[in-house]
C-alpha positions as CSV (number, residue, x, y, z in Angstrom):
1,M,24.4,-4.8,-25.9
2,K,23.2,-7.3,-23.2
3,L,23.6,-10.9,-24.6
4,T,21.6,-13.6,-22.6
5,P,22.4,-17.3,-23.6
6,I,19.4,-19.4,-24.8
7,S,18.5,-22.6,-26.2
8,V,16.6,-22.9,-29.5
9,D,14.1,-25.5,-30.9
10,L,14.8,-25.5,-34.6
11,A,11.3,-26.6,-35.4
12,G,10.3,-23.0,-34.4
13,Y,12.3,-21.5,-37.2
14,P,12.0,-21.3,-41.1
15,P,13.8,-24.1,-42.7
16,E,16.1,-21.7,-44.4
17,L,17.5,-20.6,-41.0
18,R,17.8,-24.0,-39.3
19,P,21.4,-24.7,-40.8
20,L,22.7,-21.5,-39.5
21,L,21.3,-22.0,-36.0
22,E,22.1,-25.6,-35.7
23,G,25.0,-26.1,-33.2
24,A,25.6,-22.5,-32.9
25,K,25.5,-20.5,-29.6
26,V,22.5,-18.2,-29.5
27,F,21.9,-15.2,-27.3
28,D,18.8,-13.1,-26.7
29,S,19.7,-9.4,-27.3
30,S,16.1,-8.0,-27.3
31,C,15.4,-4.5,-26.1
32,S,11.8,-4.1,-27.4
33,A,8.6,-5.7,-26.6
34,Q,7.6,-5.5,-30.4
35,A,10.2,-7.7,-31.5
36,R,12.7,-10.4,-30.4
37,V,16.4,-10.2,-31.4
38,L,18.8,-13.1,-31.3
39,F,22.6,-13.0,-31.8
40,I,23.9,-16.1,-33.6
41,D,27.6,-16.6,-32.8
42,R,28.7,-18.2,-36.0
43,D,31.2,-17.0,-38.5
44,S,31.5,-13.3,-37.9
45,G,28.0,-13.2,-36.2
46,Y,24.4,-12.6,-37.3
47,F,21.4,-10.9,-35.7
48,L,18.1,-12.3,-36.3
49,K,14.9,-10.2,-35.6
50,T,11.5,-11.8,-35.5
51,A,8.1,-10.1,-35.0
52,A,4.5,-10.4,-36.1
53,A,3.9,-11.4,-39.6
54,G,4.3,-8.3,-42.1
55,S,5.6,-6.1,-39.4
56,L,9.3,-6.2,-40.6
57,A,8.5,-5.7,-44.3
58,R,9.5,-2.0,-44.2
59,E,12.6,-2.6,-42.4
60,A,13.6,-5.3,-44.8
61,E,13.0,-2.8,-47.7
62,M,15.1,-0.1,-46.1
63,T,17.8,-2.4,-45.1
64,R,18.2,-3.6,-48.6
65,Y,18.3,0.1,-49.8
66,F,20.8,1.2,-47.3
67,H,22.9,-1.8,-48.1
68,G,22.8,-0.7,-51.7
69,K,24.1,2.7,-50.5
70,G,27.0,1.1,-48.6
71,L,25.3,2.1,-45.3
72,T,24.8,-1.3,-43.7
73,V,25.2,-4.9,-44.3
74,Q,23.4,-7.7,-46.3
75,S,20.2,-9.2,-44.9
76,A,17.6,-11.8,-45.7
77,Y,13.9,-11.5,-45.1
78,F,11.4,-14.4,-44.6
79,S,7.6,-13.8,-43.9
80,Q,5.4,-16.8,-42.9
81,E,3.5,-17.2,-39.7
82,R,5.9,-14.5,-38.4
83,D,8.5,-12.2,-39.9
84,W,12.4,-13.0,-39.8
85,L,15.0,-10.6,-40.7
86,L,18.5,-12.0,-40.8
87,T,21.5,-9.4,-41.0
88,E,25.2,-10.0,-40.6
89,K,27.0,-8.4,-37.7
90,I,28.6,-5.1,-38.5
91,P,32.2,-5.0,-37.5
92,G,32.7,-2.4,-34.6
93,E,30.6,-1.3,-31.7
94,D,27.6,0.9,-31.4
95,C,27.9,4.5,-29.9
96,T,27.0,3.4,-26.4
97,A,30.3,1.6,-26.0
98,A,32.5,3.1,-23.2
99,R,35.2,4.0,-25.7
100,Y,32.9,6.4,-27.3
101,L,30.9,7.8,-24.4
102,E,34.3,8.5,-22.8
103,Q,34.9,11.2,-25.5
104,P,31.5,12.9,-25.6
105,R,32.5,15.9,-27.7
106,R,34.3,13.7,-30.2
107,L,31.2,11.5,-30.3
108,C,28.9,14.4,-30.7
109,D,30.8,15.8,-33.6
110,T,31.2,12.4,-35.4
111,L,27.3,11.8,-35.0
112,A,26.6,15.2,-36.6
113,E,29.3,14.8,-39.4
114,L,27.8,11.3,-40.3
115,L,24.2,12.7,-40.3
116,V,25.3,15.5,-42.6
117,T,26.7,12.7,-44.9
118,L,23.5,10.6,-44.9
119,H,21.3,13.6,-45.4
120,S,23.3,14.8,-48.4
121,M,22.9,11.5,-50.2
122,D,20.8,11.0,-53.3
123,H,17.6,9.3,-52.3
124,S,16.4,8.2,-55.7
125,G,14.9,4.8,-55.8
126,C,14.1,4.9,-52.0
127,P,11.1,2.6,-51.4
128,V,9.7,4.4,-48.6
129,R,8.0,7.8,-48.1
130,H,8.4,8.5,-44.5
131,M,5.8,11.1,-44.3
132,D,3.3,8.7,-45.8
133,W,2.9,7.0,-42.5
134,Y,4.7,9.2,-39.8
135,L,1.7,11.4,-38.8
136,A,-1.1,9.0,-40.1
137,D,-2.0,7.4,-36.8
138,I,-1.7,10.2,-34.5
139,P,-5.4,11.4,-34.7
140,R,-6.5,7.9,-33.5
141,K,-3.8,7.9,-30.8
142,Y,-5.0,11.3,-29.6
143,R,-8.7,10.2,-29.4
144,A,-7.4,7.1,-27.5
145,G,-5.4,9.2,-25.0
146,D,-2.3,7.5,-26.3
147,Y,0.2,10.1,-25.1
148,D,3.3,9.7,-23.2
149,S,5.8,12.5,-22.6
150,S,7.8,10.6,-20.0
151,H,10.8,10.1,-22.3
152,F,10.9,13.9,-23.2
153,P,11.0,15.6,-19.8
154,D,10.6,19.2,-21.3
155,S,8.3,18.0,-24.0
156,Y,9.1,21.4,-25.8
157,G,6.7,22.8,-23.5
158,Y,3.7,20.7,-24.1
159,A,1.8,20.5,-21.0
160,S,-0.8,18.2,-22.4
161,A,-1.8,16.1,-25.3
162,E,-4.2,18.8,-26.4
163,D,-1.1,21.2,-26.6
164,A,0.9,18.8,-28.7
165,F,-2.0,17.9,-30.9
166,R,-2.9,21.6,-31.5
167,V,0.7,22.1,-32.9
168,L,0.4,19.2,-35.3
169,E,-3.0,20.5,-36.5
170,T,-1.6,23.9,-37.3
171,K,2.2,23.3,-38.2
172,A,2.6,19.7,-39.5
173,H,2.6,21.2,-42.9
174,L,6.0,22.5,-42.2
175,L,7.5,19.1,-42.4
176,Q,9.1,18.4,-45.7
177,S,9.8,15.2,-47.7
178,D,13.4,16.0,-49.3
179,T,15.9,13.9,-47.3
180,L,17.1,10.3,-46.8
181,L,16.4,9.6,-43.0
182,H,17.5,6.8,-40.7
183,G,14.3,7.4,-38.8
184,D,15.6,6.4,-35.4
185,Y,19.1,8.1,-35.3
186,C,20.2,7.1,-31.7
187,L,23.5,6.0,-30.4
188,P,22.8,2.3,-30.3
189,N,21.8,2.4,-34.0
190,V,25.1,3.8,-35.1
191,I,27.9,1.3,-35.3
192,L,31.6,2.8,-35.3
193,N,34.6,0.9,-36.3
194,G,37.6,2.9,-35.2
195,W,35.6,6.2,-35.1
196,K,34.6,5.7,-38.8
197,L,31.1,4.5,-39.8
198,G,30.8,0.7,-39.7
199,G,27.0,1.0,-40.6
200,F,23.6,1.8,-39.6
201,V,21.0,-0.7,-38.0
202,D,17.4,-0.7,-37.1
203,V,16.5,1.3,-40.3
204,G,12.8,0.5,-40.3
205,N,11.6,3.9,-39.7
206,G,13.7,5.2,-42.5
207,G,12.7,6.7,-45.8
208,I,12.3,10.0,-47.5
209,G,11.2,12.7,-45.0
210,D,12.1,15.6,-42.9
211,R,15.7,15.8,-41.7
212,H,14.4,17.2,-38.4
213,V,13.3,13.7,-37.3
214,D,16.8,12.5,-37.4
215,I,18.0,15.6,-35.7
216,F,15.5,15.3,-33.0
217,W,16.5,11.7,-32.1
218,A,20.2,12.6,-32.2
219,L,19.7,15.4,-29.8
220,W,17.3,13.2,-27.5
221,S,19.9,10.3,-27.6
222,L,22.9,12.4,-26.8
223,G,21.1,13.7,-23.7
224,Y,19.6,10.3,-22.7
225,N,22.9,8.3,-23.1
226,L,25.3,11.0,-21.9
227,K,23.0,12.2,-19.1
228,T,23.5,15.9,-20.0
229,D,22.0,18.4,-22.5
230,K,25.2,20.3,-22.8
231,L,25.9,18.9,-26.0
232,R,22.8,20.0,-27.9
233,E,24.1,23.3,-29.1
234,R,27.5,21.7,-30.1
235,F,25.6,19.0,-32.1
236,I,23.6,21.7,-33.9
237,D,26.8,23.7,-34.7
238,A,28.6,20.6,-36.0
239,Y,25.5,19.6,-38.1
240,G,25.1,23.2,-39.4
241,R,22.9,25.8,-37.6
242,D,21.6,27.1,-40.8
243,K,20.0,23.9,-41.5
244,V,18.2,23.4,-38.3
245,D,14.7,25.1,-37.8
246,D,13.5,24.9,-34.2
247,E,9.8,25.3,-35.3
248,R,10.2,22.0,-37.2
249,L,11.9,20.3,-34.2
250,R,8.8,21.3,-32.2
251,V,6.5,19.7,-34.7
252,V,8.5,16.5,-34.6
253,A,8.5,16.8,-30.8
254,A,4.8,17.0,-30.8
255,A,4.5,13.9,-33.2
256,E,6.8,11.7,-31.1
257,V,5.1,12.1,-27.7
258,F,2.2,10.1,-29.4
259,G,4.7,7.3,-30.0
């Protein structure tokens, strides 16, 4: 995680947050153009995410839900001219830390085991139905030519947006809504503390959905962060090969190339 020291003008922040910011060292740790993330070096540390008004509401809901499950830390949400989501720093380091990357097989197995545990949890009371929004905007993106397979080199064999969209038209019905998802199950979003789960972060894409969304992103992130696809089959074995359907993974891949 890269931290860039910055100065802050308290007038630009909600009154509820100003006492926390005043006199504290503040760093920019943003990694997305859609939201800005600050690290506040006070007490045990806090992360403050800000984005357009209303855009963090779902993440705030899922963060509260995950906290109730013991899967992440407390948070506070403020929505005014902009959205603000404040969370405590989770003890430990994310899975891109050198100590974890240096043991790739153990990391692979740990990620699979944690995902099995998450997917086995009771999801009653979950406020978000993942499938309600997951595919909803894809027809518009397809018509607008909003298609990017650059992050997925093989694209599961999709040579074009037309190929991917055809799969979604004919096979999207295979996706199910029966599992509690993280929604963006990548190495930076899993915090380990001594090889045990410290907590999950960035759960705004979570909800009740199809487990293959998380499996897809776990496989992608292992390949991306470790620069190899050699752990793909190991992860599937550790997760449970009988629970992984390659056809549903192909459907998820078709959806993800539309962003």
